[in-house]
N, C-alpha and C positions, 0 to 999 in steps of 0.2 A: 210598321217598325221604324221606317224612315221618318215618319211624321213625329213619332215620339222622340227620336234622337235630336231632331231639329229643335223641338220645343225645349229640350234640356239645354242645348247650346245657347238658346236665346236667353233663358233665365239665368245661366251661369255667369255671363259677362257682367251684368249689373251687380251681382253679388261680389265678384272679384274687385270691381271698381270701388264698391262700398267698403270692402275690407281694407283695401289700400288706403282709402281716404281716412277711415277711422284710425288706422295705424299712424298715419302722418299726424293727424290731429292729436293723438295720444302722445306721440313723441314731442310735438311742439309744446303741448301743455306741461309735459314732464320737464322739459328744458326750462320753461318759464318758471315752473315751481322750484326747480333746483337752484336757479339763479336767485330767486327771491329768498330762498332759504340761506343760500351762501351769503347774500347781502346782509340778511338778518344776523347770521352768525358772526360775520365780520364786524358789524355794528355792535354786536353784543360783547364779543370777546376782545376785539382790537381796541387798544387805547390810542393815545395820541400818535404812537409810532406807526400805526397802520394807515394813517391819513396820507394822502398823496401830497407831494410838494413839487412845484414847477422849478426846474433848474435850467441854467444856460448850457446848451450843447453846441457843438460845431455843426453848422449847416452844410459844410463841405470839408474836404481834407485840408487841414491847416499845416503848413510847413514851418519849421523852426525859423524864426526871423520875420515871419509875417506880421503885419500890423492888424490889430483886431478892428474890423469894421462891421456895421450893422447888417450888411447884406450877406455876410458869411455866418451869421448867428441864427440859431434856432432854439426851441425850448422843448422840454419833455417833462411829463409828470412821472414821478417814481415814488414808491413808498418812502416815507420819511426815514424808516430804519435802514434803508439801503442807500440813502443819500450820503455822500462823502462830506465830512465836516468842513472841507475846504471848497465845497461846491458853491457856485455863485447863483443866488436866487435870480430867476428870470427878470424880475422887476428892477434889479440893480444893474442891468447890463450897461446903462449909459455911463456908469462910473468907470468902466473898464475899456471903453472905446479908445482907440489910439495906443493901447499898450502893445508891447511886443511879445509874441509867442516864443517861448524858450525851448519847447520840445514839439515834436510832431504830434498832431492830434487828429485821429481819424474821424470822418463824418459820423455824427450821431453820438460821439463820446462826450461825456460831461467835461466842461472847461473848469479847471481848478484854479484857484487864486495863485497857487505856487507855480502854475504853468506860465504866468505872465510876469513881465517886469516893465518898469518905466523906461529903462534904457537898455538896449541890446548892445553888447560889445561889438564894435566894428572891427577892432584889432586888439592885440594883446595888451596894449597900454590901457585899454578900458577896464581890464581886470585888476589894475593896480589902484588901490584905494587912494583917494585924495589925501595929500600930505605924506604919503608913503613912497617908497622907492623899490624898484625891482633890481636885485643884484645877483649876477650869475657867478658862481664859483666852480672851480674844477673839483671833482671828487673821484676817488678810486672806488674799488668794489667794497671796501670796508665802510667808507662813509656813505656809500649808496645803500647800505644795509643789505648787501648781497642782492641788490636790485628789487628788494621788497618795498623800497621807498616809493611813494605815490604822490602825485600832485594833491595838495590839500592837507597832507600830513604836517605834523609839527615836530620840529627838531630842537635840540639843545646843542650849542656850539662851544667847544672848549679849545684851548690852544696849548700845545706843548712847546714851551719857549725857554731859551737860555735865561737863567735868572739875572744875568748881566743886563739884558734888555728890559727887565721889569723895573729897573731903577733901584732895587734893593741890593746894593753892593756893599763891600766892606767900607768904602768911603762914605756911603749914606748912613751906615750904622755908627753914629757918634753918640756921645753921652746924652745929647739932647733929643735924638730921634730914635734911639734904640727901642723904646716902648711903643713906637708907632708901627713897628714891623707887624705884618700879619702873624697871628698866633702860631700857625704851622711853621713859618720860617723861624720865628723866635725860639720855638721849642727844639729846633734842630741844632741850636747853638748850646754847647755845654754850659751849665749854670755858672761854673767858676769863671769862664770866659766872659759871660754876660756881666757878672759882677765887676770884673776888671774893666770892661768897656764902659760901664756906667760911671766909674770914678776916674777914667783916663782923660787926658787932655784931648780936646777936639782936634782932629787932624793927626793924631798919633799914628804914624805909618805902620809901626809894628802891630798895634792892635788891629788896624784896618786889614792888614795881611792875614792875621790869625782869623778874623771874622770872615774874610772872603773865603778862606779855606774851609771854614765850618759850614758856610751856607751851601745848600745844594746847588749843583751846576745847572740843573733844569727844573722847571716847575710847570705844573699844569694849572691853568687859570680858566675860570668860566668867562666866556665872552658875551654870548647872547643866549637867551632861553625862550622857549615857547615861540619859535620862529616858524611862520607858515611857509610851506613850499608852494610857490606859484607855478613851477614847471619842473619836470624831470626830463632832461634832454630837450626835445621839441614837443613834448606832450604838455599842453597847458592845463591849468586847473579850471574846471567848469563848476562853478558854485551851485548852479541850478540842479546839477546831478546829485549833489549832496542833499539838497532839500527834498529831492524825490527818493533819496536813499538808493540811487543807482551807482554802480561802480564807476570810477574814473576810467576813461579809455586809455589804452596802452598800445601805442604803435611801435615803440622801441623796447626790446627786451633788455638791452644793455644801454647805459648812458654814462657819459663822463662829466656832465655838468648838471647843476641844479640851480634854479632861480628862486631867490628868497624874497619875502615881503619884509622890508626893513625900513627904519626911519633913516633920515640923512645921517644922523650921528652914529646910529648903529652901523651904517655902511662904512663910515670912517674907521670905527673901531675894528670892524671885521677886516678891512684893508690892512690896518696896522698889524693885526694878528697874522694874516696871510703872509705879510712881508717878512716878519721876524720869526715865525714859528710854523708848526704843523697843526692844521685844523683837524679836530675830531668831532664828527657829527653823531649824535645819539637820537634815535627815534623815540618819541614819547606818545602816550595815548592822547588823543585830541581832547579828551575830557579832563586830563590831568592839568591842574593849575599850580602844582608845586614848583618850588625853586631849589637850586643847589644850596646846601647848607654849609659850604666851605668857601674860603677865599683862595687858598692855594693847596696844591698837593705836590709832593716831590717824592723822590726815591726813598728819602728818609722815612716817609709815612708808610712805605711798604713794610718796613720792619715793625713799626708799632701796630700796623694793621694785622700783620702775621701773628704777633703776640696776642692781639685781641681775638683772632680766629682760633688760636690755640687754646686760649682760656675758655672760649665758648665750647670748643670740642671737649675740653677736659670736663667742663660743667655738664655737658651732655652725657659723657661717659660715666659720670658719678650718679646719674639719675637711674632710678629703678621704676619698673612698671608694676603696679599692684594687680594681683590676680583676683578674679571675682568668681570663677567657677570653671567648669569644663563643658564643652558643647557636645552635641550628639556624635561627633566624630572622634571624641576623646582628646580634643585639643584644649590646652589651657588658655582661657580668654579673660580679657578685662571686662569692666562694667559695660563697655560699649559693644562687646561681642568681638573685639579685635583679637586675633590669635596672637598669643605671646609665645607659646611653644607648641609645636606639633606633637602628636601622640608619640612619634618616633623619638623626638627630642626628650620628651618626658621619660620614655623607657630608658634612654641612655643615662638619665639622671636617677634611675631607680624608682620611678613612679609610673603608675598605670591606672586605668579606670577598670574597676571590677564589674561583675555582672549586674550589680545593683546600681551602677552609675556613680559609684563613690571612688574618689581618688585615694589610692593606697600606696604604701611603700613596699619594699621588697619582702618585708615580713608580714604583709597583709594588714598593717595598722592603718586605720583611716586617717587621712591627712585633710585638714580643712583648707580648701584652695585660698580662702581669704587670708590665711596665715603665710602665704607665699608671695614673694616678689621676684621679678626677673631683672637681672642686671643688664646693662647696655651690651655686654658681650655674650649674653645668652645663658648666664648661669642662673639656676633657680635656687633661691635661698629662703629658708624658713625664718620668719621674723624672730622666733624664739632663739634660733641659733645666732642671729645677729645680736640679740640682747645679751646672750651668754658671752659673746665676744666683746661686749662693751660698746656695741654699735647700735644705731637706730636709724630710722628714716625720718627726715625732717619734713616740714610742710611743703617744701619745694620738690619733694620726691628724691632727695639726695641722701646717700648713706653718709652719716657723720659719726665721729667718735664721741666719747664722753665730754670732750671740751668743745664740741661743735665744729671741729675741723672736718672738712669734706674729704671723704675717702673715695679714690678713683676705683671704678669697677675692676680695672685691671689689677689692682692691688689686693682684691678680695680673693681668698683661696677657700674653696669649699672641699673638705676632705670627703672620702668615700662614706664615712659614717655620719656625714651631714654637718660636721662642726665647721665653724667659720674662723679663719685666721687671716692676717694680712701678711703680705710679702715682707714688710719691714720687721714684723715680729719674728718671722721665720729667719730672716737674715741675721737678726741680732743673736739668734741661737746657732748660727753657722749653717742654716738650712736654706734650701731654695726649692723651686718647682721646676721639674724638667719639662721637655717638650710633650711628654705624655700626661702631664698634669699630676705627676707623682711628686711627693715631698722627698727630697734626697739630701744627704749630708754633703760635706765638702769633697768627699771622694766619689760622689755620684751614687752611693749606696742608698737604695730605697728605704725610707724610714716608715715603720708601722705607725700610722697616725693614731691608731686606737690606743697606743701607749704614750702618746704625747700629752703632757700636762701643761695647763696654762695657769699661772699664778694670779693672785689678785691684782698685781701691778702690771699684768699683761706680758710677763716673760714666758717664753716657751721652754719647756724642759723635756729632753728626750729620755728614753729608757736608760741610756748610758750615763747621762748626768744624774739621774735619780740613783742609779746603781752605785755611783761613786760616793753617795751619801747614805748608802745602806738602805735604799728604798727601791720599790718596784711597783708595777701596776698589775693588779690581779685580773682574773677573768671578767669581773664585773666592771672593770675600768676604774677601780678605786686604787688610790695610792696607799701602800702599806709598808710598814717597817719590816725588819728581819723577823720579828715575831708574829707577823700577820696582822698587827694592829693597824686599823685604818687611820691615815693621816689626812687632815683637812688640807687640800691644795692651797687654800687661801692663807694657810699658816706657814707655808714653805717660804724660806728666805733664800734669795739668790744674791751672791756677793757681786761686787763690781767686776771681778774677773770671771763671772759666769758659773761659779760653782754653787751647788745646793748645800746650804749649811744646815747641819742637824742641830737638834735641841742641845745635845751634849757639847757640840763645838761652840755654840753661842754661850752656853752656861760657863764654859771654861774661860771665856773672854769677859764674863760678868754681864752678859746680855741675855735677853729673853724676848719672846713674842707675847704681847698682851692680847686682851680679848678682841681688840680691833684689828689684829693681824699686824700691828706695828712692832718694829724692833725697838726696845727701850733698854737703857742702862740701869744700873742699880738704883739710881735716883728717879727713875721714871721718865728721863729725857728721851725723846724719840731720836733714833739714830737712822740715818739714811742707809739702806742696805748697799747702795752703789758705792759707799765710802768704805766698805768692808772688803778685805781680801784675805787670802789664806797663805801661810808660809809653806816651806817644804814639808813640814810635818802635819799640815792640815789645820794648824792653829789659826784662829781668827785674829786678824789685825785690824784695828780701827784707825781712824784718821789721827787720833791723839797719839797712839803708839808710833805710827809712821812719822808724824811730825817730830817726835822726840829724837828720831834717828835721822832727821833732815830729809825725809821723804814725803811724797804726796801721791795722790791718784789723779791722773789727767782725765780729760773728757772721754777718752777711749777705754777707761777702766784699767789703765796700766799704771804700775808703780814707777815713779820717776824721781830722780834726784833733783837738787836745786837748779841744775843746768838743763833739765828736761831730758836727760839721758834715761833710757828705759832700764829698769832694774827687774830682773826676772824673779817672780815670787818663789820659784824653786831654789833660788840662791839665798833666801832669807830664813833665819831660824830665830824663833821666839824663845828667849831664855828667861830664867827666873829674875834676871837683872836687866832686862831690856832686849831690844832687837839688835841682832848682829847678822852679818852676812857670812857665808861660807868662806869668802875671800879673806875677811878679817880674821876668822878663826884659824885658817890655814897659815896666814902670815905670822900669827903669834904662836903657832904650834898648839892650838887649843881645840877642844871639841865640846859638844853638849851631851850630857848623859840623859838617860831615860826620864829623869825627874826634872829636866830643864836646867840643871846646874852646869855652869861652865867649869871645865876641869882642864888641867895641864896634862902633859904626857905621863906624869907620875900618878895621876888620878887626884891630885890636890884640887879642892874646890876653890875657885877664885872669889874674892870678896867683891861686893858691889862696886867698891872704889876701883879695884883692879880691872873689872869688866868695863867700867866707864873710861878708864885710861886706854884700854885697847880700842874702844870705839872712837876715842878722840885722836889717837895716833893715826889710824887709817879709816877715815870716814867712808861710809857706804857710797859707792858711785856706780852708775850704770855703765854698761859696755856699749850702748848704742843710743842714738837719737832716732825717734820715729819720723820717717819721711814717707808720707802716703802719696803715691802716684797713681793717676788713672792711666792705665796702659793704652786705652783706646778700644773702640768698639764696645760691644755689650755681649754678655753671655746669653745663652738660649732662653734663660728665664727672665731676661730683661734687667738684671742687676749688673751695674758697671763693674768691670774687672779692676781690682785694686791690689797693689803689692806694697810691702813695707821694706824700705831699705834701712840698714843699720850702719851708721857711720861711727867707726871706732874712734875713741879719744886719742 
């Protein structure tokens, strides 16, 4: 048994050695095969980028300021696609010997061209370009741009200086030199004074004094632009860090001086500015090559700038945004998907999205989102409602009236029934909008906008004004007369004193409304409704009738005498023989009967000649002159408060 075991051990060792040997051989052959396959694949699929390139590397650690010598150089092969575009080919090393290393380079790292320079700055003066000068100025936190200013940044320098030091004084502004003034200064002088100065004798002290008073006391002038900062405090600019896109070092968090790269002449200009005025430094983008587009700026320009800003704001307020649809959350959006109104805001405006994803009003009527626009103050307006109000949206996205005049969004009033009006139209009818967005009359009483009628010429008529003419608004929103006959609102005529004139009233005055909605006389001549008023009995008086009595209508629609005194319409009576006032009748002991005849106390009818004599003896005069005063402040609806004072003769 022992012999058998010994034989097995003897035969097992060679087998084990053979297995190990074959395994190693197989591994070696596999490695060789895989390397050959790898090489073949690289050669097959790799293009030019896969080929190695030999570049220059540091043979030892190189410190900033070291001179490049051959003994500290080495080379390394790297794939071309991994080679830096600024790497130095090993074969070109001789071109770079003797150059100075500007950054620390670790051993084995590629040496880039941007790491080297011909001259290394020994001290700060070496950073100043030849022909330039370094000038240090004091700065405060404002001019230090809250310490965000860094070496290498570029700044613009302005000076706030008394205009007397600028040379543009009243004595300088003579008839010969006045047009040489910078535009900003010349514009500050009233045109009338400029004209006088041009024609005045040179040296005229009075003119010079006036001009000196008109010129601004201080002006801001540009001094230098695009000036490079060489240092902030004691931190110098290191140009090589910019080329490497490294941040500039910062040893001082706060600094009180900056050093600038200027020409000798620039240094002199800056010194003069520092001596006479206050310097203002503005940081600019280092890629910005723009320049200031003004010569001077003064406090006067603040006003014109404020007006320009106000105009821009007004223009912005007049713009509307066109809706394009609703999104998945029920928000009203424009063509770019920007939310114009949230679903909550739409609900407040009486709109919502139904189960089918359609926008509907409170009555369930489908509303096309593209028919809607949103004003700058958040009101949603239907384009059809705008059109009905004589308004539209121009190409600039502004709401305009029929004449193309821009209408501010603040002036647009959208009633609960979706109609559009303007505050001016409401004000002309004695109406306004309260803090709750309700239309109210002069007493603050809420007016039912469903019963407001708008005439063809844009006048607003309330239910009360219609009722005075025997008209009303039915349940369908139609204007009807006492018999229920529908009256076309475009045919309604509103007199200069704001009264609705009926067909009968017009006819009694020899007037009518033609097919175009125009008021015409018996000869077809068009009569302006604003020149018509009514007397105490509701009879229509035209401009000709008033003129015969020495009266006219002023711009406020009031009847006035030749001296501008206001004559109350309730004091006038139209007679068969012309217009008289109640004062004239009372003074002569007369009255007017139901047929319009003038009679005395005994009932005798006066002849036309006698009536004319009465009118001539005591001409119609007003009891007051209109004096409009703005009391100050503004009402809650934004309309200036106004009162009328009557001055008795």
